[in-house]
PDB file of the backbone (N, CA, C, O) and the ligand in Angstrom, with CONECT records:
HET    PRE  A 101      16
ATOM      1  N   MET A   1     103.434  55.981 104.122  1.00  0.00           N
ATOM      2  CA  MET A   1     103.568  56.964 103.028  1.00  0.00           C
ATOM      3  C   MET A   1     102.742  56.551 101.870  1.00  0.00           C
ATOM      4  O   MET A   1     102.710  55.395 101.448  1.00  0.00           O
ATOM      5  N   GLU A   2     102.047  57.585 101.351  1.00  0.00           N
ATOM      6  CA  GLU A   2     101.147  57.384 100.103  1.00  0.00           C
ATOM      7  C   GLU A   2     101.993  56.924  98.841  1.00  0.00           C
ATOM      8  O   GLU A   2     103.151  57.295  98.651  1.00  0.00           O
ATOM      9  N   ASP A   3     101.318  56.112  98.035  1.00  0.00           N
ATOM     10  CA  ASP A   3     102.257  55.805  96.852  1.00  0.00           C
ATOM     11  C   ASP A   3     102.142  56.980  95.800  1.00  0.00           C
ATOM     12  O   ASP A   3     101.254  57.831  95.855  1.00  0.00           O
ATOM     13  N   LEU A   4     103.133  56.939  94.835  1.00  0.00           N
ATOM     14  CA  LEU A   4     103.223  58.102  93.972  1.00  0.00           C
ATOM     15  C   LEU A   4     101.816  58.339  93.233  1.00  0.00           C
ATOM     16  O   LEU A   4     101.391  59.484  93.079  1.00  0.00           O
ATOM     17  N   SER A   5     101.197  57.351  92.838  1.00  0.00           N
ATOM     18  CA  SER A   5     100.028  57.610  91.920  1.00  0.00           C
ATOM     19  C   SER A   5      98.880  58.117  92.713  1.00  0.00           C
ATOM     20  O   SER A   5      98.076  58.912  92.227  1.00  0.00           O
ATOM     21  N   THR A   6      98.789  57.643  93.999  1.00  0.00           N
ATOM     22  CA  THR A   6      97.787  58.202  94.918  1.00  0.00           C
ATOM     23  C   THR A   6      98.016  59.673  95.144  1.00  0.00           C
ATOM     24  O   THR A   6      97.081  60.473  95.111  1.00  0.00           O
ATOM     25  N   SER A   7      99.224  60.018  95.367  1.00  0.00           N
ATOM     26  CA  SER A   7      99.560  61.590  95.674  1.00  0.00           C
ATOM     27  C   SER A   7      99.404  62.362  94.430  1.00  0.00           C
ATOM     28  O   SER A   7      99.015  63.528  94.479  1.00  0.00           O
ATOM     29  N   ARG A   8      99.701  61.747  93.260  1.00  0.00           N
ATOM     30  CA  ARG A   8      99.453  62.540  92.017  1.00  0.00           C
ATOM     31  C   ARG A   8      98.060  62.693  91.599  1.00  0.00           C
ATOM     32  O   ARG A   8      97.686  63.632  90.896  1.00  0.00           O
ATOM     33  N   LYS A   9      97.203  61.657  92.085  1.00  0.00           N
ATOM     34  CA  LYS A   9      95.736  61.713  91.808  1.00  0.00           C
ATOM     35  C   LYS A   9      95.189  62.970  92.621  1.00  0.00           C
ATOM     36  O   LYS A   9      94.326  63.724  92.170  1.00  0.00           O
ATOM     37  N   LYS A  10      95.765  63.106  93.827  1.00  0.00           N
ATOM     38  CA  LYS A  10      95.234  64.236  94.771  1.00  0.00           C
ATOM     39  C   LYS A  10      95.641  65.558  94.130  1.00  0.00           C
ATOM     40  O   LYS A  10      94.895  66.538  94.135  1.00  0.00           O
ATOM     41  N   ILE A  11      96.916  65.547  93.551  1.00  0.00           N
ATOM     42  CA  ILE A  11      97.393  66.780  92.945  1.00  0.00           C
ATOM     43  C   ILE A  11      96.467  67.063  91.677  1.00  0.00           C
ATOM     44  O   ILE A  11      96.176  68.233  91.431  1.00  0.00           O
ATOM     45  N   ASN A  12      96.026  66.104  90.918  1.00  0.00           N
ATOM     46  CA  ASN A  12      95.193  66.314  89.832  1.00  0.00           C
ATOM     47  C   ASN A  12      93.928  66.828  90.194  1.00  0.00           C
ATOM     48  O   ASN A  12      93.410  67.698  89.494  1.00  0.00           O
ATOM     49  N   GLU A  13      93.342  66.369  91.260  1.00  0.00           N
ATOM     50  CA  GLU A  13      92.042  66.859  91.792  1.00  0.00           C
ATOM     51  C   GLU A  13      92.109  68.364  92.219  1.00  0.00           C
ATOM     52  O   GLU A  13      91.251  69.185  91.893  1.00  0.00           O
ATOM     53  N   LEU A  14      93.180  68.639  92.956  1.00  0.00           N
ATOM     54  CA  LEU A  14      93.391  69.995  93.462  1.00  0.00           C
ATOM     55  C   LEU A  14      93.595  70.927  92.322  1.00  0.00           C
ATOM     56  O   LEU A  14      93.170  72.082  92.340  1.00  0.00           O
ATOM     57  N   ASP A  15      94.291  70.374  91.270  1.00  0.00           N
ATOM     58  CA  ASP A  15      94.600  71.323  90.031  1.00  0.00           C
ATOM     59  C   ASP A  15      93.224  71.640  89.372  1.00  0.00           C
ATOM     60  O   ASP A  15      92.921  72.740  88.909  1.00  0.00           O
ATOM     61  N   GLN A  16      92.507  70.637  89.388  1.00  0.00           N
ATOM     62  CA  GLN A  16      91.137  70.807  88.671  1.00  0.00           C
ATOM     63  C   GLN A  16      90.452  71.900  89.336  1.00  0.00           C
ATOM     64  O   GLN A  16      89.862  72.749  88.668  1.00  0.00           O
ATOM     65  N   GLN A  17      90.489  71.941  90.652  1.00  0.00           N
ATOM     66  CA  GLN A  17      89.708  72.951  91.489  1.00  0.00           C
ATOM     67  C   GLN A  17      90.474  74.420  91.262  1.00  0.00           C
ATOM     68  O   GLN A  17      89.850  75.472  91.125  1.00  0.00           O
ATOM     69  N   LEU A  18      91.781  74.325  91.247  1.00  0.00           N
ATOM     70  CA  LEU A  18      92.627  75.530  91.034  1.00  0.00           C
ATOM     71  C   LEU A  18      92.337  76.160  89.814  1.00  0.00           C
ATOM     72  O   LEU A  18      92.159  77.377  89.778  1.00  0.00           O
ATOM     73  N   VAL A  19      92.271  75.447  88.800  1.00  0.00           N
ATOM     74  CA  VAL A  19      92.060  75.992  87.386  1.00  0.00           C
ATOM     75  C   VAL A  19      90.624  76.684  87.356  1.00  0.00           C
ATOM     76  O   VAL A  19      90.466  77.833  86.944  1.00  0.00           O
ATOM     77  N   LYS A  20      89.600  75.882  87.829  1.00  0.00           N
ATOM     78  CA  LYS A  20      88.281  76.563  87.841  1.00  0.00           C
ATOM     79  C   LYS A  20      88.241  77.952  88.752  1.00  0.00           C
ATOM     80  O   LYS A  20      87.613  78.935  88.359  1.00  0.00           O
ATOM     81  N   LEU A  21      88.897  77.939  89.879  1.00  0.00           N
ATOM     82  CA  LEU A  21      88.873  79.087  90.660  1.00  0.00           C
ATOM     83  C   LEU A  21      89.699  80.191  89.986  1.00  0.00           C
ATOM     84  O   LEU A  21      89.284  81.342  90.118  1.00  0.00           O
ATOM     85  N   LEU A  22      90.832  79.975  89.273  1.00  0.00           N
ATOM     86  CA  LEU A  22      91.649  80.924  88.561  1.00  0.00           C
ATOM     87  C   LEU A  22      90.722  81.443  87.332  1.00  0.00           C
ATOM     88  O   LEU A  22      90.651  82.638  87.048  1.00  0.00           O
ATOM     89  N   GLU A  23      90.086  80.527  86.700  1.00  0.00           N
ATOM     90  CA  GLU A  23      89.158  81.037  85.631  1.00  0.00           C
ATOM     91  C   GLU A  23      88.073  82.043  86.102  1.00  0.00           C
ATOM     92  O   GLU A  23      87.709  83.022  85.450  1.00  0.00           O
ATOM     93  N   GLU A  24      87.574  81.650  87.398  1.00  0.00           N
ATOM     94  CA  GLU A  24      86.603  82.604  87.955  1.00  0.00           C
ATOM     95  C   GLU A  24      87.289  84.006  88.306  1.00  0.00           C
ATOM     96  O   GLU A  24      86.743  85.085  88.076  1.00  0.00           O
ATOM     97  N   ARG A  25      88.417  83.876  88.828  1.00  0.00           N
ATOM     98  CA  ARG A  25      89.185  85.033  89.207  1.00  0.00           C
ATOM     99  C   ARG A  25      89.406  85.951  87.979  1.00  0.00           C
ATOM    100  O   ARG A  25      89.272  87.172  88.066  1.00  0.00           O
ATOM    101  N   PHE A  26      89.744  85.330  86.857  1.00  0.00           N
ATOM    102  CA  PHE A  26      89.961  86.090  85.721  1.00  0.00           C
ATOM    103  C   PHE A  26      88.637  86.710  85.141  1.00  0.00           C
ATOM    104  O   PHE A  26      88.613  87.755  84.490  1.00  0.00           O
ATOM    105  N   ASN A  27      87.629  86.008  85.428  1.00  0.00           N
ATOM    106  CA  ASN A  27      86.210  86.555  85.052  1.00  0.00           C
ATOM    107  C   ASN A  27      85.953  87.859  85.746  1.00  0.00           C
ATOM    108  O   ASN A  27      85.529  88.860  85.168  1.00  0.00           O
ATOM    109  N   VAL A  28      86.253  87.779  87.093  1.00  0.00           N
ATOM    110  CA  VAL A  28      86.000  88.923  87.895  1.00  0.00           C
ATOM    111  C   VAL A  28      86.998  90.095  87.555  1.00  0.00           C
ATOM    112  O   VAL A  28      86.619  91.266  87.569  1.00  0.00           O
ATOM    113  N   VAL A  29      88.171  89.762  87.278  1.00  0.00           N
ATOM    114  CA  VAL A  29      89.033  90.642  86.788  1.00  0.00           C
ATOM    115  C   VAL A  29      88.585  91.498  85.667  1.00  0.00           C
ATOM    116  O   VAL A  29      88.801  92.709  85.621  1.00  0.00           O
ATOM    117  N   THR A  30      87.890  90.754  84.677  1.00  0.00           N
ATOM    118  CA  THR A  30      87.239  91.536  83.565  1.00  0.00           C
ATOM    119  C   THR A  30      86.218  92.551  84.040  1.00  0.00           C
ATOM    120  O   THR A  30      86.114  93.668  83.533  1.00  0.00           O
ATOM    121  N   GLU A  31      85.486  92.117  85.016  1.00  0.00           N
ATOM    122  CA  GLU A  31      84.505  93.123  85.633  1.00  0.00           C
ATOM    123  C   GLU A  31      85.175  94.332  86.200  1.00  0.00           C
ATOM    124  O   GLU A  31      84.771  95.477  85.999  1.00  0.00           O
ATOM    125  N   VAL A  32      86.238  94.013  86.931  1.00  0.00           N
ATOM    126  CA  VAL A  32      87.108  95.154  87.519  1.00  0.00           C
ATOM    127  C   VAL A  32      87.690  96.032  86.419  1.00  0.00           C
ATOM    128  O   VAL A  32      87.735  97.253  86.572  1.00  0.00           O
ATOM    129  N   ASN A  33      88.158  95.411  85.261  1.00  0.00           N
ATOM    130  CA  ASN A  33      88.795  96.144  84.163  1.00  0.00           C
ATOM    131  C   ASN A  33      87.630  97.061  83.509  1.00  0.00           C
ATOM    132  O   ASN A  33      87.840  98.230  83.187  1.00  0.00           O
ATOM    133  N   ASP A  34      86.457  96.453  83.354  1.00  0.00           N
ATOM    134  CA  ASP A  34      85.436  97.217  82.704  1.00  0.00           C
ATOM    135  C   ASP A  34      85.030  98.403  83.472  1.00  0.00           C
ATOM    136  O   ASP A  34      84.755  99.449  82.885  1.00  0.00           O
ATOM    137  N   TYR A  35      84.977  98.302  84.726  1.00  0.00           N
ATOM    138  CA  TYR A  35      84.703  99.502  85.702  1.00  0.00           C
ATOM    139  C   TYR A  35      85.866 100.439  85.576  1.00  0.00           C
ATOM    140  O   TYR A  35      85.613 101.629  85.383  1.00  0.00           O
ATOM    141  N   LYS A  36      87.067 100.055  85.660  1.00  0.00           N
ATOM    142  CA  LYS A  36      88.140 100.973  85.690  1.00  0.00           C
ATOM    143  C   LYS A  36      88.282 101.666  84.279  1.00  0.00           C
ATOM    144  O   LYS A  36      88.641 102.841  84.203  1.00  0.00           O
ATOM    145  N   ARG A  37      88.013 100.965  83.247  1.00  0.00           N
ATOM    146  CA  ARG A  37      87.962 101.681  81.973  1.00  0.00           C
ATOM    147  C   ARG A  37      86.891 102.816  81.869  1.00  0.00           C
ATOM    148  O   ARG A  37      87.122 103.906  81.345  1.00  0.00           O
ATOM    149  N   GLN A  38      85.743 102.465  82.398  1.00  0.00           N
ATOM    150  CA  GLN A  38      84.677 103.427  82.382  1.00  0.00           C
ATOM    151  C   GLN A  38      84.911 104.707  83.217  1.00  0.00           C
ATOM    152  O   GLN A  38      84.421 105.802  82.942  1.00  0.00           O
ATOM    153  N   HIS A  39      85.767 104.427  84.334  1.00  0.00           N
ATOM    154  CA  HIS A  39      86.090 105.509  85.192  1.00  0.00           C
ATOM    155  C   HIS A  39      87.581 106.049  84.929  1.00  0.00           C
ATOM    156  O   HIS A  39      88.170 106.709  85.785  1.00  0.00           O
ATOM    157  N   ASP A  40      88.101 105.753  83.798  1.00  0.00           N
ATOM    158  CA  ASP A  40      89.331 106.130  83.395  1.00  0.00           C
ATOM    159  C   ASP A  40      90.525 105.916  84.461  1.00  0.00           C
ATOM    160  O   ASP A  40      91.382 106.754  84.739  1.00  0.00           O
ATOM    161  N   LEU A  41      90.410 104.727  84.953  1.00  0.00           N
ATOM    162  CA  LEU A  41      91.421 104.371  86.008  1.00  0.00           C
ATOM    163  C   LEU A  41      92.489 103.407  85.372  1.00  0.00           C
ATOM    164  O   LEU A  41      92.195 102.668  84.432  1.00  0.00           O
ATOM    165  N   PRO A  42      93.689 103.450  85.907  1.00  0.00           N
ATOM    166  CA  PRO A  42      94.721 102.630  85.315  1.00  0.00           C
ATOM    167  C   PRO A  42      94.658 101.234  85.774  1.00  0.00           C
ATOM    168  O   PRO A  42      94.059 100.917  86.801  1.00  0.00           O
ATOM    169  N   ILE A  43      95.333 100.319  84.943  1.00  0.00           N
ATOM    170  CA  ILE A  43      95.280  98.944  85.238  1.00  0.00           C
ATOM    171  C   ILE A  43      96.055  98.607  86.592  1.00  0.00           C
ATOM    172  O   ILE A  43      95.554  97.809  87.384  1.00  0.00           O
ATOM    173  N   LEU A  44      97.232  99.196  86.842  1.00  0.00           N
ATOM    174  CA  LEU A  44      97.961  98.937  87.914  1.00  0.00           C
ATOM    175  C   LEU A  44      97.414  99.655  89.147  1.00  0.00           C
ATOM    176  O   LEU A  44      97.193 100.863  89.072  1.00  0.00           O
ATOM    177  N   ASP A  45      97.195  99.019  90.214  1.00  0.00           N
ATOM    178  CA  ASP A  45      96.720  99.608  91.454  1.00  0.00           C
ATOM    179  C   ASP A  45      97.797  98.951  92.629  1.00  0.00           C
ATOM    180  O   ASP A  45      97.527  97.957  93.303  1.00  0.00           O
ATOM    181  N   ALA A  46      98.849  99.595  92.703  1.00  0.00           N
ATOM    182  CA  ALA A  46      99.955  99.017  93.641  1.00  0.00           C
ATOM    183  C   ALA A  46      99.592  98.860  95.029  1.00  0.00           C
ATOM    184  O   ALA A  46     100.090  97.989  95.741  1.00  0.00           O
ATOM    185  N   LYS A  47      98.606  99.811  95.478  1.00  0.00           N
ATOM    186  CA  LYS A  47      98.164  99.759  96.855  1.00  0.00           C
ATOM    187  C   LYS A  47      97.268  98.511  97.088  1.00  0.00           C
ATOM    188  O   LYS A  47      97.341  97.804  98.093  1.00  0.00           O
ATOM    189  N   ARG A  48      96.485  98.334  96.135  1.00  0.00           N
ATOM    190  CA  ARG A  48      95.464  97.091  96.120  1.00  0.00           C
ATOM    191  C   ARG A  48      96.328  95.830  96.035  1.00  0.00           C
ATOM    192  O   ARG A  48      96.005  94.845  96.698  1.00  0.00           O
ATOM    193  N   GLU A  49      97.467  95.814  95.210  1.00  0.00           N
ATOM    194  CA  GLU A  49      98.222  94.667  95.290  1.00  0.00           C
ATOM    195  C   GLU A  49      98.943  94.375  96.651  1.00  0.00           C
ATOM    196  O   GLU A  49      99.103  93.238  97.096  1.00  0.00           O
ATOM    197  N   GLN A  50      99.315  95.405  97.198  1.00  0.00           N
ATOM    198  CA  GLN A  50      99.910  95.195  98.581  1.00  0.00           C
ATOM    199  C   GLN A  50      98.872  94.683  99.564  1.00  0.00           C
ATOM    200  O   GLN A  50      99.158  93.856 100.430  1.00  0.00           O
ATOM    201  N   GLN A  51      97.597  95.224  99.398  1.00  0.00           N
ATOM    202  CA  GLN A  51      96.437  94.684 100.258  1.00  0.00           C
ATOM    203  C   GLN A  51      96.281  93.110 100.047  1.00  0.00           C
ATOM    204  O   GLN A  51      96.130  92.309 100.969  1.00  0.00           O
ATOM    205  N   VAL A  52      96.337  92.808  98.765  1.00  0.00           N
ATOM    206  CA  VAL A  52      96.021  91.386  98.405  1.00  0.00           C
ATOM    207  C   VAL A  52      97.160  90.535  99.023  1.00  0.00           C
ATOM    208  O   VAL A  52      96.887  89.476  99.589  1.00  0.00           O
ATOM    209  N   LEU A  53      98.506  91.011  98.914  1.00  0.00           N
ATOM    210  CA  LEU A  53      99.571  90.179  99.563  1.00  0.00           C
ATOM    211  C   LEU A  53      99.328  90.039 100.993  1.00  0.00           C
ATOM    212  O   LEU A  53      99.460  88.954 101.559  1.00  0.00           O
ATOM    213  N   ALA A  54      98.935  91.228 101.662  1.00  0.00           N
ATOM    214  CA  ALA A  54      98.765  91.165 103.070  1.00  0.00           C
ATOM    215  C   ALA A  54      97.614  90.256 103.475  1.00  0.00           C
ATOM    216  O   ALA A  54      97.653  89.639 104.540  1.00  0.00           O
ATOM    217  N   LYS A  55      96.535  90.166 102.586  1.00  0.00           N
ATOM    218  CA  LYS A  55      95.451  89.270 102.931  1.00  0.00           C
ATOM    219  C   LYS A  55      95.875  87.873 102.958  1.00  0.00           C
ATOM    220  O   LYS A  55      95.526  87.104 103.853  1.00  0.00           O
ATOM    221  N   VAL A  56      96.727  87.498 101.850  1.00  0.00           N
ATOM    222  CA  VAL A  56      97.214  86.207 101.670  1.00  0.00           C
ATOM    223  C   VAL A  56      98.036  85.833 103.062  1.00  0.00           C
ATOM    224  O   VAL A  56      97.871  84.755 103.634  1.00  0.00           O
ATOM    225  N   ALA A  57      98.810  86.708 103.465  1.00  0.00           N
ATOM    226  CA  ALA A  57      99.510  86.465 104.753  1.00  0.00           C
ATOM    227  C   ALA A  57      98.589  86.144 105.780  1.00  0.00           C
ATOM    228  O   ALA A  57      98.868  85.205 106.526  1.00  0.00           O
ATOM    229  N   GLY A  58      97.467  86.816 105.946  1.00  0.00           N
ATOM    230  CA  GLY A  58      96.434  86.637 106.933  1.00  0.00           C
ATOM    231  C   GLY A  58      95.586  85.326 106.776  1.00  0.00           C
ATOM    232  O   GLY A  58      94.891  84.873 107.685  1.00  0.00           O
ATOM    233  N   LEU A  59      95.702  84.806 105.632  1.00  0.00           N
ATOM    234  CA  LEU A  59      94.962  83.518 105.323  1.00  0.00           C
ATOM    235  C   LEU A  59      95.717  82.263 105.622  1.00  0.00           C
ATOM    236  O   LEU A  59      95.118  81.188 105.669  1.00  0.00           O
ATOM    237  N   THR A  60      96.962  82.345 105.820  1.00  0.00           N
ATOM    238  CA  THR A  60      97.744  81.098 106.069  1.00  0.00           C
ATOM    239  C   THR A  60      98.454  81.089 107.479  1.00  0.00           C
ATOM    240  O   THR A  60      98.879  82.139 107.960  1.00  0.00           O
ATOM    241  N   ASN A  61      98.554  80.051 108.037  1.00  0.00           N
ATOM    242  CA  ASN A  61      99.374  79.951 109.322  1.00  0.00           C
ATOM    243  C   ASN A  61     100.708  79.316 109.001  1.00  0.00           C
ATOM    244  O   ASN A  61     101.569  79.157 109.866  1.00  0.00           O
ATOM    245  N   ARG A  62     100.856  78.968 107.778  1.00  0.00           N
ATOM    246  CA  ARG A  62     102.125  78.318 107.382  1.00  0.00           C
ATOM    247  C   ARG A  62     103.234  79.345 106.924  1.00  0.00           C
ATOM    248  O   ARG A  62     103.359  79.674 105.744  1.00  0.00           O
ATOM    249  N   SER A  63     103.962  79.784 107.855  1.00  0.00           N
ATOM    250  CA  SER A  63     104.991  80.941 107.658  1.00  0.00           C
ATOM    251  C   SER A  63     106.037  80.254 106.640  1.00  0.00           C
ATOM    252  O   SER A  63     106.600  80.955 105.800  1.00  0.00           O
ATOM    253  N   ASP A  64     106.270  78.969 106.723  1.00  0.00           N
ATOM    254  CA  ASP A  64     107.198  78.321 105.655  1.00  0.00           C
ATOM    255  C   ASP A  64     106.743  78.468 104.225  1.00  0.00           C
ATOM    256  O   ASP A  64     107.492  78.538 103.251  1.00  0.00           O
ATOM    257  N   LEU A  65     105.434  78.505 104.217  1.00  0.00           N
ATOM    258  CA  LEU A  65     104.858  78.501 102.749  1.00  0.00           C
ATOM    259  C   LEU A  65     104.664  80.042 102.331  1.00  0.00           C
ATOM    260  O   LEU A  65     104.629  80.346 101.138  1.00  0.00           O
ATOM    261  N   LEU A  66     104.551  80.903 103.239  1.00  0.00           N
ATOM    262  CA  LEU A  66     104.219  82.331 102.909  1.00  0.00           C
ATOM    263  C   LEU A  66     105.021  82.909 101.742  1.00  0.00           C
ATOM    264  O   LEU A  66     104.434  83.453 100.806  1.00  0.00           O
ATOM    265  N   PRO A  67     106.280  82.806 101.779  1.00  0.00           N
ATOM    266  CA  PRO A  67     106.976  83.509 100.618  1.00  0.00           C
ATOM    267  C   PRO A  67     106.609  82.819  99.174  1.00  0.00           C
ATOM    268  O   PRO A  67     106.651  83.473  98.131  1.00  0.00           O
ATOM    269  N   TYR A  68     106.275  81.545  99.216  1.00  0.00           N
ATOM    270  CA  TYR A  68     105.878  80.893  97.982  1.00  0.00           C
ATOM    271  C   TYR A  68     104.500  81.397  97.577  1.00  0.00           C
ATOM    272  O   TYR A  68     104.259  81.840  96.454  1.00  0.00           O
ATOM    273  N   LEU A  69     103.573  81.300  98.604  1.00  0.00           N
ATOM    274  CA  LEU A  69     102.166  81.782  98.334  1.00  0.00           C
ATOM    275  C   LEU A  69     102.216  83.295  97.739  1.00  0.00           C
ATOM    276  O   LEU A  69     101.520  83.633  96.782  1.00  0.00           O
ATOM    277  N   GLN A  70     103.070  84.126  98.378  1.00  0.00           N
ATOM    278  CA  GLN A  70     103.066  85.641  97.923  1.00  0.00           C
ATOM    279  C   GLN A  70     103.674  85.638  96.508  1.00  0.00           C
ATOM    280  O   GLN A  70     103.235  86.412  95.657  1.00  0.00           O
ATOM    281  N   GLU A  71     104.694  84.765  96.237  1.00  0.00           N
ATOM    282  CA  GLU A  71     105.179  84.843  94.875  1.00  0.00           C
ATOM    283  C   GLU A  71     104.223  84.453  93.785  1.00  0.00           C
ATOM    284  O   GLU A  71     104.182  85.026  92.696  1.00  0.00           O
ATOM    285  N   ILE A  72     103.409  83.384  94.159  1.00  0.00           N
ATOM    286  CA  ILE A  72     102.389  82.891  93.284  1.00  0.00           C
ATOM    287  C   ILE A  72     101.354  84.094  93.007  1.00  0.00           C
ATOM    288  O   ILE A  72     100.938  84.404  91.891  1.00  0.00           O
ATOM    289  N   TYR A  73     101.031  84.684  94.156  1.00  0.00           N
ATOM    290  CA  TYR A  73     100.033  85.784  93.932  1.00  0.00           C
ATOM    291  C   TYR A  73     100.627  87.073  93.277  1.00  0.00           C
ATOM    292  O   TYR A  73      99.874  87.885  92.740  1.00  0.00           O
ATOM    293  N   GLN A  74     101.930  87.251  93.321  1.00  0.00           N
ATOM    294  CA  GLN A  74     102.560  88.302  92.512  1.00  0.00           C
ATOM    295  C   GLN A  74     102.419  87.975  91.050  1.00  0.00           C
ATOM    296  O   GLN A  74     102.105  88.813  90.206  1.00  0.00           O
ATOM    297  N   GLU A  75     102.662  86.745  90.807  1.00  0.00           N
ATOM    298  CA  GLU A  75     102.554  86.187  89.303  1.00  0.00           C
ATOM    299  C   GLU A  75     101.060  86.309  88.942  1.00  0.00           C
ATOM    300  O   GLU A  75     100.750  86.763  87.841  1.00  0.00           O
ATOM    301  N   ILE A  76     100.171  85.942  89.784  1.00  0.00           N
ATOM    302  CA  ILE A  76      98.717  85.907  89.358  1.00  0.00           C
ATOM    303  C   ILE A  76      98.455  87.368  88.942  1.00  0.00           C
ATOM    304  O   ILE A  76      97.932  87.635  87.860  1.00  0.00           O
ATOM    305  N   MET A  77      98.841  88.326  89.849  1.00  0.00           N
ATOM    306  CA  MET A  77      98.472  89.778  89.590  1.00  0.00           C
ATOM    307  C   MET A  77      99.168  90.316  88.324  1.00  0.00           C
ATOM    308  O   MET A  77      98.603  91.115  87.577  1.00  0.00           O
ATOM    309  N   GLN A  78     100.376  89.865  88.116  1.00  0.00           N
ATOM    310  CA  GLN A  78     101.053  90.354  86.876  1.00  0.00           C
ATOM    311  C   GLN A  78     100.370  89.714  85.617  1.00  0.00           C
ATOM    312  O   GLN A  78     100.266  90.368  84.579  1.00  0.00           O
ATOM    313  N   ARG A  79      99.963  88.590  85.707  1.00  0.00           N
ATOM    314  CA  ARG A  79      99.156  87.959  84.543  1.00  0.00           C
ATOM    315  C   ARG A  79      97.888  88.613  84.393  1.00  0.00           C
ATOM    316  O   ARG A  79      97.388  88.784  83.282  1.00  0.00           O
ATOM    317  N   SER A  80      97.238  89.062  85.668  1.00  0.00           N
ATOM    318  CA  SER A  80      95.976  89.704  85.527  1.00  0.00           C
ATOM    319  C   SER A  80      96.123  91.019  84.823  1.00  0.00           C
ATOM    320  O   SER A  80      95.281  91.411  84.014  1.00  0.00           O
ATOM    321  N   ARG A  81      97.259  91.733  85.154  1.00  0.00           N
ATOM    322  CA  ARG A  81      97.416  93.062  84.387  1.00  0.00           C
ATOM    323  C   ARG A  81      97.629  92.921  83.037  1.00  0.00           C
ATOM    324  O   ARG A  81      97.159  93.743  82.251  1.00  0.00           O
ATOM    325  N   GLU A  82      98.369  91.850  82.620  1.00  0.00           N
ATOM    326  CA  GLU A  82      98.559  91.557  81.084  1.00  0.00           C
ATOM    327  C   GLU A  82      97.259  91.231  80.324  1.00  0.00           C
ATOM    328  O   GLU A  82      96.995  91.652  79.198  1.00  0.00           O
ATOM    329  N   TYR A  83      96.500  90.451  81.056  1.00  0.00           N
ATOM    330  CA  TYR A  83      95.198  90.025  80.600  1.00  0.00           C
ATOM    331  C   TYR A  83      94.281  91.389  80.391  1.00  0.00           C
ATOM    332  O   TYR A  83      93.632  91.542  79.356  1.00  0.00           O
ATOM    333  N   GLN A  84      94.282  92.316  81.405  1.00  0.00           N
ATOM    334  CA  GLN A  84      93.580  93.473  81.225  1.00  0.00           C
ATOM    335  C   GLN A  84      94.108  94.412  80.070  1.00  0.00           C
ATOM    336  O   GLN A  84      93.338  95.062  79.363  1.00  0.00           O
ATOM    337  N   LYS A  85      95.450  94.432  79.936  1.00  0.00           N
ATOM    338  CA  LYS A  85      95.937  95.160  78.840  1.00  0.00           C
ATOM    339  C   LYS A  85      95.513  94.601  77.562  1.00  0.00           C
ATOM    340  O   LYS A  85      95.203  95.367  76.650  1.00  0.00           O
ATOM    341  N   ARG A  86      95.467  93.252  77.403  1.00  0.00           N
ATOM    342  CA  ARG A  86      95.014  92.670  76.230  1.00  0.00           C
ATOM    343  C   ARG A  86      93.580  93.079  75.951  1.00  0.00           C
ATOM    344  O   ARG A  86      93.228  93.476  74.840  1.00  0.00           O
ATOM    345  N   GLN A  87      92.787  92.973  76.958  1.00  0.00           N
ATOM    346  CA  GLN A  87      91.384  93.296  76.773  1.00  0.00           C
ATOM    347  C   GLN A  87      91.206  94.877  76.311  1.00  0.00           C
ATOM    348  O   GLN A  87      90.337  95.211  75.507  1.00  0.00           O
ATOM    349  N   ARG A  88      92.009  95.683  76.834  1.00  0.00           N
ATOM    350  CA  ARG A  88      91.889  97.121  76.417  1.00  0.00           C
ATOM    351  C   ARG A  88      92.319  97.278  75.050  1.00  0.00           C
ATOM    352  O   ARG A  88      91.883  98.262  74.453  1.00  0.00           O
ATOM    353  N   LYS A  89      93.159  96.424  74.394  1.00  0.00           N
ATOM    354  CA  LYS A  89      93.527  96.496  73.000  1.00  0.00           C
ATOM    355  C   LYS A  89      92.489  95.944  72.114  1.00  0.00           C
ATOM    356  O   LYS A  89      92.313  96.483  71.022  1.00  0.00           O
ATOM    357  N   ASP A  90      91.724  94.845  72.495  1.00  0.00           N
ATOM    358  CA  ASP A  90      90.743  94.218  71.610  1.00  0.00           C
ATOM    359  C   ASP A  90      89.470  95.074  71.401  1.00  0.00           C
ATOM    360  O   ASP A  90      88.562  94.664  70.678  1.00  0.00           O
TER     361      ASP A  90
HETATM  362  O1  PRE A 101      91.788  95.321  91.774  1.00  0.00           O
HETATM  363  C1  PRE A 101      92.190  95.707  90.771  1.00  0.00           C
HETATM  364  O2  PRE A 101      92.137  96.979  90.392  1.00  0.00           O
HETATM  365  C2  PRE A 101      92.633  94.808  89.694  1.00  0.00           C
HETATM  366  O3  PRE A 101      92.858  95.168  88.609  1.00  0.00           O
HETATM  367  C3  PRE A 101      92.928  93.417  90.087  1.00  0.00           C
HETATM  368  C4  PRE A 101      94.326  93.057  90.419  1.00  0.00           C
HETATM  369  C5  PRE A 101      94.357  91.560  90.821  1.00  0.00           C
HETATM  370  O4  PRE A 101      94.480  90.851  89.911  1.00  0.00           O
HETATM  371  O5  PRE A 101      94.110  91.391  91.934  1.00  0.00           O
HETATM  372  C6  PRE A 101      95.153  93.390  89.249  1.00  0.00           C
HETATM  373  C7  PRE A 101      95.791  94.453  89.020  1.00  0.00           C
HETATM  374  C8  PRE A 101      95.888  95.592  90.046  1.00  0.00           C
HETATM  375  O6  PRE A 101      97.197  96.156  90.051  1.00  0.00           O
HETATM  376  C9  PRE A 101      95.392  95.213  91.401  1.00  0.00           C
HETATM  377  C10 PRE A 101      94.660  94.068  91.461  1.00  0.00           C
CONECT  362  363
CONECT  363  362  364  365
CONECT  364  363
CONECT  365  363  366  367
CONECT  366  365
CONECT  367  365  368
CONECT  368  367  369  372  377
CONECT  369  368  370  371
CONECT  370  369
CONECT  371  369
CONECT  372  368  373
CONECT  373  372  374
CONECT  374  373  375  376
CONECT  375  374
CONECT  376  374  377
CONECT  377  368  376
END
């Protein structure tokens, strides 16, 4: 078994990558939001959100983790909608 500090070091490295990827995702969300504003489209696209959740299911073989991954994605998309709302106010 790995010792605690070795495992936490691994978590720190993964978190570093996750934060960068999430930053990139938010940047692309800004592009999507700009497009949708120009075309008078609403922030919420429930059909697209279902597709994202289905894609997540297709990306993992870990059925034990799937409910957790999907909840994380639901949270990401909810925050993404909030971020887009904020951008539309500014
Ligand atoms: O694809 C869009 O239209 C987005 O605004 C992005 C996104 C997402 O974060 O994945 C967020 C809100 C929508 O309800 C659907 C998906």
